[in-house]
C-alpha positions as CSV (number, residue, x, y, z in Angstrom):
1,X,47.2,-45.2,49.1
2,X,44.5,-47.7,50.0
3,X,41.3,-46.1,47.7
4,X,43.4,-45.4,45.1
5,X,45.6,-48.5,44.6
6,X,41.9,-49.4,44.6
7,X,40.2,-47.8,42.0
8,X,43.1,-48.9,39.5
9,X,43.4,-52.9,40.2
10,X,39.2,-52.2,40.1
11,X,39.8,-50.8,36.5
12,X,43.1,-53.1,35.7
13,X,42.2,-55.1,32.5
14,X,42.8,-58.9,32.3
15,X,45.9,-60.5,30.9
16,X,45.1,-62.3,27.6
17,X,41.8,-63.6,26.4
18,X,42.1,-66.9,28.2
19,X,44.0,-69.0,30.9
20,X,47.7,-69.7,30.0
21,X,49.7,-72.1,31.5
22,X,53.1,-71.6,32.5
23,X,55.6,-74.7,31.3
24,X,58.9,-73.0,31.2
25,X,61.3,-70.0,32.6
26,X,63.5,-67.7,30.6
27,X,65.5,-65.4,33.2
28,X,68.0,-62.8,31.6
29,X,70.6,-61.8,34.2
30,X,71.7,-58.6,33.3
31,X,69.9,-55.2,31.4
32,X,72.5,-55.0,28.8
33,X,72.8,-53.6,24.9
34,X,71.8,-57.4,24.1
35,X,69.2,-58.3,27.0
36,X,67.0,-55.2,25.9
37,X,67.0,-56.6,22.2
38,X,65.8,-60.0,23.3
39,X,63.0,-57.9,25.5
40,X,61.9,-56.4,22.5
41,X,62.2,-59.6,20.2
42,X,59.9,-60.9,23.1
43,X,56.9,-58.2,23.0
44,X,57.1,-58.6,20.0
45,X,56.4,-62.4,19.0
46,X,56.2,-63.7,22.7
47,X,56.1,-67.4,23.2
48,X,53.1,-68.4,24.6
49,X,54.0,-71.0,27.8
50,X,57.3,-69.3,28.5
51,X,57.3,-66.6,31.8
52,X,60.2,-63.9,31.0
53,X,62.3,-63.0,33.6
54,X,64.9,-60.1,33.9
55,X,67.0,-59.3,37.2
56,X,68.9,-55.7,37.2
57,X,70.4,-54.1,39.7
58,X,69.3,-51.1,37.5
59,X,65.9,-50.3,36.3
60,X,67.7,-47.5,33.4
61,X,70.2,-49.1,31.0
62,X,72.9,-46.4,30.1
63,X,73.9,-46.9,26.2
64,X,77.1,-46.6,25.9
65,X,77.4,-44.6,22.6
66,X,75.2,-41.9,24.2
67,X,77.4,-41.4,27.4
68,X,80.0,-39.0,26.1
69,X,77.4,-37.1,24.8
70,X,75.3,-37.3,27.9
71,X,79.2,-36.2,29.5
72,X,79.6,-33.3,26.9
73,X,76.0,-32.1,28.0
74,X,74.7,-32.6,24.4
75,X,71.7,-35.6,26.0
76,X,69.9,-35.5,28.8
77,X,69.8,-38.2,31.3
78,X,66.5,-39.9,29.8
79,X,68.3,-39.0,26.0
80,X,70.9,-42.4,26.8
81,X,69.0,-44.2,29.3
82,X,66.4,-47.4,28.9
83,X,63.4,-47.5,30.8
84,X,63.5,-51.7,31.4
85,X,60.3,-51.3,33.4
86,X,57.7,-50.1,30.6
87,X,59.9,-52.6,28.0
88,X,59.4,-55.5,31.2
89,X,55.8,-54.5,31.1
90,X,55.0,-54.9,27.4
91,X,57.2,-58.0,27.5
92,X,55.3,-59.5,30.6
93,X,57.9,-60.0,31.8
94,X,58.9,-60.2,35.8
95,X,61.4,-57.8,36.5
96,X,63.3,-58.1,39.4
97,X,65.1,-55.0,40.7
98,X,68.0,-56.5,42.9
99,X,71.1,-57.9,42.2
100,X,72.2,-61.5,41.3
101,X,75.3,-63.3,43.2
102,X,75.7,-66.8,42.2
103,X,74.7,-69.4,40.3
104,X,73.6,-73.4,41.2
105,X,74.0,-75.1,37.7
106,X,72.6,-78.0,39.2
107,X,69.6,-77.0,40.7
108,X,69.0,-74.8,38.2
109,X,68.5,-71.8,40.0
110,X,69.9,-67.8,40.3
111,X,71.0,-66.8,43.3
112,X,70.0,-63.2,44.6
113,X,72.0,-60.9,46.5
114,X,69.4,-59.2,48.7
115,X,67.8,-61.8,50.5
116,X,64.9,-63.0,48.8
117,X,65.1,-66.9,47.9
118,X,66.8,-68.2,44.7
119,X,64.8,-68.5,41.6
120,X,64.8,-71.2,38.9
121,X,65.4,-71.2,35.3
122,X,65.5,-74.2,32.5
123,X,67.3,-71.6,29.9
124,X,69.3,-68.7,31.4
125,X,71.5,-65.6,30.1
126,X,74.1,-63.8,31.0
127,X,74.8,-60.0,29.7
128,X,76.1,-58.0,33.2
129,X,79.1,-56.2,31.7
130,X,82.0,-56.1,33.2
131,X,83.6,-54.4,36.3
132,X,86.4,-52.0,37.8
133,X,89.7,-54.2,37.2
134,X,92.2,-52.9,38.9
135,X,95.0,-53.9,41.3
136,X,96.9,-50.5,41.4
137,X,97.4,-49.7,45.2
138,X,95.4,-46.5,45.9
139,X,93.1,-46.9,42.9
140,X,90.1,-47.7,44.2
141,X,90.4,-45.0,47.1
142,X,91.3,-41.9,45.3
143,X,89.7,-42.5,41.3
144,X,86.7,-43.3,40.3
145,X,85.6,-46.2,37.2
146,X,83.9,-45.6,34.0
147,X,82.9,-49.2,34.2
148,X,80.5,-50.3,35.2
149,X,78.6,-47.4,33.1
150,X,75.1,-48.2,34.2
151,X,76.2,-46.2,37.9
152,X,79.1,-43.7,36.0
153,X,76.3,-40.7,35.8
154,X,76.4,-40.6,39.3
155,X,79.4,-40.5,39.9
156,X,80.1,-37.9,37.2
157,X,77.0,-35.5,39.0
158,X,79.3,-35.5,42.1
159,X,82.9,-34.9,40.3
160,X,81.3,-31.8,38.5
161,X,79.8,-30.7,41.9
162,X,83.4,-30.8,43.5
163,X,84.8,-28.6,41.0
164,X,81.9,-26.1,41.5
165,X,82.2,-26.1,45.1
166,X,86.0,-24.8,44.3
167,X,87.2,-21.2,45.6
168,X,87.0,-19.0,42.2
169,X,90.9,-18.5,41.4
170,X,91.8,-22.3,42.3
171,X,93.3,-24.6,39.5
172,X,92.0,-28.1,39.1
173,X,94.1,-31.0,36.8
174,X,91.6,-34.1,36.0
175,X,93.5,-36.8,34.6
176,X,91.8,-40.3,32.6
177,X,93.4,-43.2,33.1
178,X,93.1,-45.0,29.7
179,X,94.4,-44.6,26.4
180,X,91.5,-46.3,24.2
181,X,88.8,-44.8,22.5
182,X,86.9,-44.6,25.8
183,X,89.3,-42.9,27.3
184,X,90.3,-39.8,24.8
185,X,86.2,-39.4,23.8
186,X,85.4,-39.4,27.5
187,X,88.5,-37.0,28.6
188,X,87.2,-34.3,25.5
189,X,83.4,-34.8,26.7
190,X,84.4,-34.0,30.1
191,X,87.0,-31.1,29.1
192,X,84.0,-29.4,27.2
193,X,81.4,-29.5,29.8
194,X,84.0,-28.7,33.1
195,X,85.8,-25.9,30.2
196,X,82.0,-24.9,30.8
197,X,81.6,-25.2,34.7
198,X,85.2,-23.7,35.6
199,X,84.5,-20.2,33.2
200,X,81.8,-19.7,35.5
201,X,83.3,-20.0,38.9
202,X,86.6,-18.6,37.5
203,X,88.4,-21.6,38.4
204,X,91.4,-22.9,35.6
205,X,91.0,-26.5,34.9
206,X,94.4,-28.6,33.0
207,X,93.7,-32.4,31.8
208,X,96.2,-35.1,31.1
209,X,95.5,-38.2,29.7
210,X,97.6,-41.2,30.5
211,X,97.8,-43.9,28.0
212,X,99.9,-47.2,28.1
213,X,101.6,-47.7,25.3
214,X,100.0,-46.9,22.0
215,X,97.1,-44.5,21.5
216,X,93.8,-45.8,20.2
217,X,95.7,-49.6,19.3
218,X,92.3,-51.2,17.5
219,X,91.9,-48.0,15.1
220,X,94.1,-47.4,12.1
221,X,97.3,-44.8,12.3
222,X,95.1,-41.8,10.5
223,X,92.4,-42.7,13.1
224,X,95.2,-41.9,15.6
225,X,96.8,-39.2,14.0
226,X,94.2,-37.1,13.2
227,X,93.0,-37.4,17.6
228,X,96.2,-36.9,18.5
229,X,96.3,-33.8,16.7
230,X,92.8,-32.7,18.6
231,X,94.3,-33.7,21.9
232,X,97.4,-31.4,21.3
233,X,94.7,-28.4,19.9
234,X,92.8,-28.4,22.7
235,X,95.7,-28.2,25.3
236,X,95.6,-31.9,26.9
237,X,99.0,-33.4,27.7
238,X,99.0,-37.2,26.7
239,X,101.7,-39.1,28.5
240,X,102.5,-42.3,26.2
241,X,103.8,-45.9,27.5
242,X,102.9,-45.2,31.0
243,X,103.4,-49.0,32.1
244,X,105.2,-49.1,35.7
245,X,106.6,-52.1,37.6
246,X,104.0,-51.8,40.7
247,X,105.4,-50.6,43.7
248,X,104.3,-48.7,46.6
249,X,105.2,-44.9,47.2
250,X,104.0,-42.6,49.8
251,X,103.2,-38.8,48.7
252,X,102.4,-35.8,50.6
253,X,98.2,-36.0,48.8
254,X,96.6,-34.5,46.3
255,X,96.8,-30.9,45.0
256,X,94.1,-29.7,47.8
257,X,97.2,-30.3,49.9
258,X,94.6,-32.7,52.3
259,X,95.7,-35.4,54.1
260,X,96.0,-38.8,52.3
261,X,93.5,-40.4,55.4
262,X,91.3,-37.3,54.2
263,X,91.7,-38.1,50.4
264,X,90.4,-41.7,50.6
265,X,87.4,-41.7,53.2
266,X,86.2,-38.7,50.9
267,X,86.6,-41.3,48.0
268,X,86.4,-44.6,48.8
269,X,82.6,-44.5,48.8
270,X,83.0,-43.9,44.8
271,X,84.3,-46.6,44.1
272,X,83.0,-49.2,46.3
273,X,79.4,-48.0,46.3
274,X,78.5,-45.8,43.3
275,X,77.1,-43.2,45.3
276,X,77.8,-42.5,49.3
277,X,75.3,-45.0,51.2
278,X,74.3,-47.1,48.4
279,X,74.4,-50.9,47.3
280,X,77.0,-52.4,45.9
281,X,78.3,-51.6,42.3
282,X,77.9,-54.7,40.3
283,X,77.9,-55.3,36.5
284,X,74.4,-55.0,35.8
285,X,72.4,-57.7,38.1
286,X,75.5,-58.9,40.0
287,X,76.8,-57.7,43.1
288,X,80.3,-56.0,43.1
289,X,83.3,-58.0,44.1
290,X,87.2,-57.0,43.0
291,X,89.4,-58.9,40.5
292,X,92.6,-58.4,41.9
293,X,94.9,-59.5,39.0
294,X,98.4,-57.8,37.8
295,X,98.7,-54.5,37.8
296,X,99.7,-51.8,35.1
297,X,99.6,-48.7,34.4
298,X,100.1,-46.1,37.6
299,X,100.4,-46.4,40.6
300,X,98.3,-44.4,42.9
301,X,98.2,-42.6,46.0
302,X,97.2,-39.7,47.5
303,X,96.2,-37.7,44.1
304,X,99.9,-38.5,42.5
305,X,100.2,-41.0,39.4
306,X,103.8,-42.2,39.8
307,X,105.1,-43.6,35.8
308,X,107.3,-45.7,34.7
309,X,111.0,-44.3,35.6
310,X,109.1,-42.8,38.6
311,X,107.9,-39.8,37.1
312,X,105.2,-38.4,39.5
313,X,101.4,-36.6,37.8
314,X,99.7,-34.8,40.4
315,X,95.2,-34.9,39.7
316,X,92.7,-33.2,41.7
317,X,90.0,-35.8,39.6
318,X,91.4,-39.2,38.2
319,X,88.7,-41.2,36.4
320,X,89.7,-44.9,35.4
321,X,88.7,-45.8,31.5
322,X,91.0,-48.9,31.2
323,X,90.3,-52.6,30.6
324,X,87.2,-54.3,33.3
325,X,87.9,-57.9,34.4
326,X,84.3,-60.5,34.9
327,X,82.7,-60.7,38.2
328,X,84.9,-62.7,40.7
329,X,81.8,-65.0,42.2
330,X,81.8,-66.3,38.3
331,X,84.4,-68.4,39.2
332,X,82.1,-70.5,41.7
333,X,79.5,-71.3,39.5
334,X,81.1,-73.9,38.2
335,X,81.2,-72.4,34.3
336,X,84.0,-73.3,32.1
337,X,85.3,-69.5,32.3
338,X,89.0,-67.9,30.4
339,X,92.0,-66.8,31.6
340,X,90.6,-63.7,32.4
341,X,87.2,-65.0,34.2
342,X,85.2,-64.5,31.2
343,X,82.4,-67.2,30.5
344,X,83.6,-69.5,27.1
345,X,80.6,-69.9,24.4
346,X,80.8,-71.2,21.2
347,X,79.6,-69.4,17.6
348,X,76.0,-70.0,19.0
349,X,76.3,-67.8,22.0
350,X,76.0,-70.9,24.5
351,X,78.1,-71.9,27.1
352,X,81.1,-74.8,26.4
353,X,80.4,-76.2,29.6
354,X,76.6,-76.2,30.1
355,X,73.2,-76.5,28.1
356,X,70.8,-73.9,28.2
357,X,73.2,-71.7,29.6
358,X,74.0,-68.0,27.3
359,X,76.5,-65.4,27.7
360,X,76.9,-62.3,25.6
361,X,77.6,-58.7,25.6
362,X,82.0,-57.9,27.5
363,X,81.4,-60.8,29.6
364,X,81.4,-63.3,27.5
365,X,84.7,-65.0,25.8
366,X,84.0,-66.2,22.2
367,X,86.2,-69.5,21.5
368,X,86.0,-69.3,17.8
369,X,84.9,-65.2,17.4
370,X,87.2,-63.2,19.6
371,X,86.1,-60.0,19.6
372,X,87.3,-56.8,21.3
373,X,84.8,-56.0,24.1
374,X,82.8,-53.5,22.4
375,X,79.2,-52.3,22.8
376,X,78.4,-52.6,18.9
377,X,79.7,-56.6,19.3
378,X,76.8,-56.5,22.0
379,X,74.3,-54.7,20.1
380,X,74.2,-57.1,16.5
381,X,74.0,-60.3,19.3
382,X,70.3,-59.6,20.2
383,X,69.1,-60.9,17.4
384,X,71.0,-64.1,16.8
385,X,70.5,-64.5,21.2
386,X,66.9,-64.0,20.9
387,X,66.8,-67.2,18.1
388,X,69.0,-68.9,20.0
389,X,67.5,-68.8,23.1
390,X,63.5,-69.5,21.6
391,X,65.4,-72.6,20.0
392,X,66.9,-73.7,23.6
393,X,63.3,-73.7,24.9
394,X,61.7,-75.4,21.9
395,X,65.5,-77.9,22.3
396,X,65.9,-77.0,18.7
397,X,69.4,-76.9,17.3
398,X,70.7,-74.0,18.1
399,X,72.1,-71.6,15.3
400,X,76.0,-70.4,14.8
401,X,76.6,-66.6,14.5
402,X,79.5,-64.8,13.1
403,X,80.2,-61.5,14.5
404,X,81.6,-58.4,11.6
405,X,85.8,-58.6,12.1
406,X,85.4,-54.7,11.8
407,X,83.6,-52.0,12.7
408,X,82.1,-48.6,12.2
409,X,83.1,-46.1,15.4
410,X,82.3,-42.5,15.2
411,X,84.7,-41.1,17.5
412,X,83.0,-37.6,19.4
413,X,85.5,-34.7,20.6
414,X,83.3,-33.3,22.9
415,X,82.3,-30.9,21.1
416,X,79.3,-31.5,18.0
417,X,82.5,-33.1,15.7
418,X,83.1,-36.4,15.1
419,X,86.0,-39.1,13.4
420,X,84.9,-41.7,11.5
421,X,87.0,-45.0,11.5
422,X,86.1,-48.3,9.9
423,X,89.4,-50.4,9.2
424,X,91.8,-48.4,7.1
425,X,88.9,-45.0,6.8
426,X,89.1,-41.9,8.3
427,X,87.2,-39.2,8.0
428,X,86.7,-35.8,10.5
429,X,83.9,-33.5,10.5
430,X,81.3,-32.2,11.8
431,X,78.5,-34.3,9.5
432,X,80.0,-37.2,11.7
433,X,78.4,-36.5,14.4
434,X,75.3,-35.6,13.0
435,X,75.5,-39.2,11.5
436,X,76.2,-40.4,14.8
437,X,74.0,-38.6,16.9
438,X,70.8,-40.0,14.2
439,X,72.7,-43.1,14.5
440,X,72.5,-43.2,18.2
441,X,68.9,-41.4,18.4
442,X,67.3,-44.0,16.0
443,X,68.7,-47.1,18.0
444,X,66.7,-45.0,21.3
445,X,63.8,-44.8,19.8
446,X,63.3,-48.8,19.4
447,X,62.9,-48.7,23.4
448,X,61.7,-45.9,24.1
449,X,58.4,-45.1,21.9
450,X,57.1,-48.8,22.6
451,X,53.6,-49.9,20.6
452,X,50.4,-50.7,22.3
453,X,50.1,-54.4,21.8
454,X,46.5,-55.8,21.4
455,X,45.2,-58.4,23.3
456,X,46.5,-61.4,22.1
457,X,43.3,-65.0,21.4
458,X,43.9,-67.7,23.6
459,X,47.4,-69.5,22.6
460,X,49.1,-72.9,22.0
461,X,51.8,-73.8,23.9
462,X,54.3,-75.2,21.9
463,X,57.1,-75.6,24.2
464,X,54.8,-77.9,26.8
465,X,56.0,-80.6,23.9
466,X,59.5,-80.4,25.4
467,X,58.6,-80.0,29.2
468,X,57.2,-83.6,29.6
469,X,53.9,-85.3,30.4
470,X,53.5,-83.6,33.0
471,X,53.5,-80.1,31.1
472,X,51.0,-81.7,28.4
473,X,48.2,-83.1,30.9
474,X,48.3,-79.8,32.8
475,X,47.8,-78.4,29.4
476,X,45.0,-80.9,28.2
477,X,43.1,-80.2,31.9
478,X,43.4,-76.4,31.6
479,X,40.1,-76.1,29.7
480,X,38.2,-78.3,32.4
481,X,39.7,-76.3,35.8
482,X,36.5,-74.9,37.6
483,X,36.3,-72.1,40.0
484,X,35.5,-74.3,43.5
485,X,37.2,-77.2,45.0
486,X,38.9,-78.7,41.8
487,X,40.6,-75.2,41.7
488,X,42.4,-75.6,45.0
489,X,46.3,-76.4,44.9
490,X,47.3,-79.8,45.5
491,X,48.4,-80.1,49.7
492,X,51.6,-81.6,48.6
493,X,52.3,-78.7,46.7
494,X,51.4,-76.3,49.8
495,X,53.8,-78.7,52.2
496,X,56.3,-78.5,50.3
497,X,56.6,-74.8,50.2
498,X,55.8,-74.6,53.9
499,X,58.8,-76.2,54.3
500,X,60.6,-74.1,52.5
501,X,59.3,-71.6,54.0
502,X,60.1,-72.7,57.5
503,X,63.6,-73.5,56.5
504,X,64.5,-69.7,55.2
505,X,66.9,-68.4,57.4
506,X,66.2,-65.7,60.9
507,X,62.6,-67.2,61.1
508,X,61.6,-65.6,64.7
509,X,59.5,-67.8,67.2
510,X,56.0,-68.3,66.8
511,X,53.7,-66.0,68.8
512,X,52.8,-67.4,72.4
513,X,49.2,-66.5,71.4
514,X,48.8,-69.4,68.5
515,X,48.0,-72.7,70.1
516,X,47.1,-74.4,66.6
517,X,49.0,-73.0,63.3
518,X,50.8,-73.9,60.0
519,X,53.1,-76.5,63.2
520,X,50.2,-78.5,63.6
521,X,47.7,-77.6,60.9
522,X,43.7,-78.4,61.1
523,X,40.8,-77.2,60.0
524,X,41.6,-73.9,61.6
525,X,44.1,-72.0,63.3
526,X,43.2,-71.2,67.4
527,X,44.4,-68.7,69.1
528,X,44.1,-68.2,72.9
529,X,44.5,-64.2,74.7
530,X,45.4,-64.4,77.8
531,X,43.6,-62.2,79.9
532,X,46.9,-60.4,81.3
533,X,47.7,-59.9,77.3
534,X,47.6,-55.8,77.9
535,X,49.0,-55.8,81.8
536,X,47.2,-54.8,84.7
537,X,43.3,-55.7,85.4
538,X,42.2,-54.4,81.1
539,X,40.9,-57.0,78.6
540,X,42.3,-56.7,75.5
541,X,39.6,-56.8,72.4
542,X,40.5,-57.9,68.6
543,X,41.0,-56.1,65.9
544,X,40.2,-57.6,62.5
545,X,41.6,-56.4,58.8
546,X,41.5,-58.0,55.7
547,X,43.0,-57.0,52.2
548,X,43.2,-58.5,49.1
549,X,43.8,-57.8,45.8
550,X,45.5,-58.7,41.8
551,X,48.9,-58.3,41.4
552,X,50.0,-55.0,39.8
553,X,53.6,-56.2,40.0
554,X,55.2,-58.7,37.8
555,X,57.9,-59.4,40.7
556,X,55.6,-62.3,42.9
557,X,58.3,-61.3,46.2
558,X,57.7,-57.9,46.5
559,X,54.2,-58.0,45.4
560,X,53.7,-60.5,48.3
561,X,55.9,-58.3,50.5
562,X,53.4,-55.4,49.5
563,X,50.1,-57.4,50.0
564,X,51.2,-58.1,53.2
565,X,52.5,-54.4,53.9
566,X,49.0,-53.6,52.8
567,X,47.0,-55.9,55.2
568,X,49.1,-54.7,58.4
569,X,48.9,-50.9,57.7
570,X,45.2,-50.8,58.8
571,X,46.0,-52.7,62.1
572,X,49.0,-50.5,62.8
573,X,46.4,-47.6,62.3
574,X,44.4,-48.7,65.1
575,X,47.0,-48.8,67.1
576,X,46.5,-52.7,67.4
577,X,49.6,-55.2,67.9
578,X,49.1,-57.9,64.7
579,X,49.1,-61.7,65.9
580,X,48.4,-64.0,63.1
581,X,47.7,-63.6,59.4
582,X,45.4,-66.2,57.1
583,X,46.7,-65.9,53.4
584,X,44.1,-65.8,50.9
585,X,46.0,-66.6,47.1
586,X,45.2,-67.3,43.4
587,X,47.8,-68.5,41.8
588,X,47.9,-68.3,37.6
589,X,48.1,-71.8,35.7
590,X,51.2,-73.6,35.9
591,X,52.5,-77.1,35.9
592,X,53.0,-78.2,39.6
593,X,56.8,-77.2,39.6
594,X,55.8,-73.8,38.1
595,X,52.9,-72.9,40.5
596,X,55.0,-74.1,43.4
597,X,57.9,-71.7,42.6
598,X,55.4,-68.9,42.2
599,X,53.7,-69.3,45.5
600,X,57.3,-69.9,47.0
601,X,58.0,-66.6,45.8
602,X,55.2,-64.8,46.7
603,X,54.8,-66.0,50.4
604,X,58.6,-65.7,50.8
605,X,58.1,-61.8,50.2
606,X,55.1,-61.5,52.9
607,X,56.6,-63.7,55.3
608,X,59.3,-61.3,55.4
609,X,56.9,-58.7,56.9
610,X,54.8,-60.4,58.7
611,X,57.5,-61.6,60.8
612,X,58.8,-58.3,60.8
613,X,55.6,-57.2,62.6
614,X,55.6,-60.3,64.6
615,X,52.3,-61.8,63.2
616,X,52.3,-65.2,62.3
617,X,51.1,-66.9,59.0
618,X,48.8,-69.5,60.3
619,X,46.9,-70.5,57.6
620,X,45.3,-70.2,54.0
621,X,43.3,-70.5,51.2
622,X,45.2,-71.2,47.2
623,X,43.6,-71.3,44.3
624,X,44.5,-71.7,40.9
625,X,43.0,-68.6,38.3
626,X,43.8,-66.3,35.1
627,X,46.0,-64.3,37.1
628,X,48.2,-63.8,40.4
629,X,46.3,-62.4,43.8
630,X,46.8,-61.7,47.8
631,X,45.3,-60.8,50.1
632,X,45.7,-61.4,54.3
633,X,42.6,-61.3,57.3
634,X,45.2,-60.1,60.3
635,X,44.1,-60.3,63.6
636,X,45.8,-57.9,66.1
637,X,45.0,-57.2,70.2
638,X,45.0,-53.8,71.6
639,X,43.6,-51.9,74.8
640,X,39.8,-50.8,74.3
641,X,40.4,-47.2,76.0
642,X,43.9,-46.6,73.5
643,X,42.4,-47.3,70.0
644,X,43.2,-44.9,67.4
645,X,39.6,-44.9,65.2
646,X,39.0,-42.3,62.4
647,X,36.5,-40.4,64.5
648,X,38.9,-39.5,66.4
649,X,41.0,-37.2,64.2
650,X,40.3,-33.4,65.3
651,X,41.4,-30.4,63.8
652,X,45.0,-29.5,64.2
653,X,46.4,-32.3,65.3
654,X,49.9,-33.3,64.2
655,X,49.7,-36.3,61.1
656,X,53.1,-38.5,61.4
657,X,54.3,-39.8,58.4
658,X,55.7,-43.5,58.9
659,X,57.3,-43.9,55.0
660,X,56.4,-41.5,52.4
661,X,53.5,-41.3,50.5
662,X,52.5,-41.3,46.9
663,X,53.0,-45.1,45.8
664,X,49.6,-45.1,45.1
665,X,50.0,-42.5,42.8
666,X,52.9,-43.9,40.8
667,X,51.5,-47.1,40.7
668,X,48.7,-45.1,38.4
669,X,50.6,-43.6,36.3
670,X,52.8,-47.0,35.8
671,X,49.8,-48.4,34.9
672,X,48.8,-45.2,32.8
673,X,52.3,-46.5,31.5
674,X,53.4,-42.5,32.1
675,X,55.5,-43.8,34.8
676,X,59.6,-44.2,34.8
677,X,61.4,-47.3,36.1
678,X,63.4,-45.4,39.0
679,X,59.6,-44.8,40.8
680,X,57.8,-47.6,39.6
């Protein structure tokens, strides 16, 4: 990776036309529809002095309007997913591929769930979608939820694989719980695809839709009549009014006659983790916690749905497509929430309780304009949100936004056919599918065919006037900052960062070889090599290596980890034990607060890898410059006779890979704007 990555970094153009300064931080949590539009808006019209950060668990965000078409086999994965990485790069945004798990509204920071330190914000927006909400006994173990849809595709692939593995002549019953437009559309799409699968494998498939009350309650009677007819013609059994008083009932298991324990074991990971061994599910950026509220619908146990009046419906596969809930940790934040746990906002999309915090999409609840939770509303909120985020950063009055009261809905029916629904209107035709397809593809093209953005001239920074006298003074002195001692980062800032790094959890004790380091700073670090360090009479030798390169990632924490690993790798390659490291850091210009936070995030990532290698950070040098750069000089110890040198390799030697190779190729493809977010 070394030489390839070095060539990549050597050819990488300098960002912008001159030094700029970070004055304010805008943080977006979640990669939902509204935030995708915000990213595009800030790419087309950047705000100088504003650093944008996107926190998201999934780098590919699904477009919900095309999900049924994907299930039916009409779209590929790439057709219906937006790759957030190139969009973030176009916006010059930091993309943090991790989950958020909490907020500190007093200190204006976001808590992250992967062990990295919190990140700070000046303005925050939350677009995390909803999470599965079901306290019905057995549902978590025996069914899988549609929401959050960002991980639905993996669960759908697993369901198809289970059905395709059935022996010829078997039968399978697929049940969808939820009679809204999403449930009906999904069932018809599943039926279209699975019937093709079952025809090839000689398996008989039947389909059942369980709805609590009226089918498609938010649509007019003509639409409901059309879709009831289509379901009947397709042989789908519809069970109405399935509301039940929750009671536990022990059954004999599903139609596969497996034991209840075996069924639970095989599927619990589908609900809890999304994929076997995967990270917890969350609503596009947040760790998943289950909400327990009053249960309605059905009671699930051992492959049997127990309905109102005690009726039982057996199933082999059950998909849960009922209303979801809000991430439960929101209740610990102090934000004003509605009775269901969603974030209450006013007509500007800002929290009614905390200025500078916005919420959109399914996670928000409007006090003034209540609307059903549908993707069309999230899309329409994108541009008003972008406008008000800009206004909040500038401390200008926010603009009210009134969402539409009715909306166009095109409900696909599995095959390339759809039902038009708007207000009291209803039509059905293959042309409606063509219309839906064109609308959806046009929306996706906005984010898949991104324009090349020219380097802008050195900008003025209007937001500096809202950030206080320190920002104005820093901006005024920006052209005068030299590249010598005057560019060094202040000692008080460094002291604060080192103090925060020392307070990180699970830090190991210092190395006994280090006599003077960060604990007792001096003009240089001092290291003692005990004569019996290697045991016996052999005297150790010193191995020294240095690595330094410019950042190729917008995430400083991850870049810090990579830079440390890159520096350590040469020491490992020679068979040496890394003992100490000196850091060389260049930080982008910014206010003292922003520079401190950037350095802390960067070094927290580096410390994570240095600590894992029991290599002690003993000092370094930090300056300001036009872009982020990081390197380390690493000192290690080894036995002289056991050094692993390049000259010692022979034909026929075995090569042991300690990690996957090819990351240099991936970074090069990302640099050429050819890579995908999942591998970048």
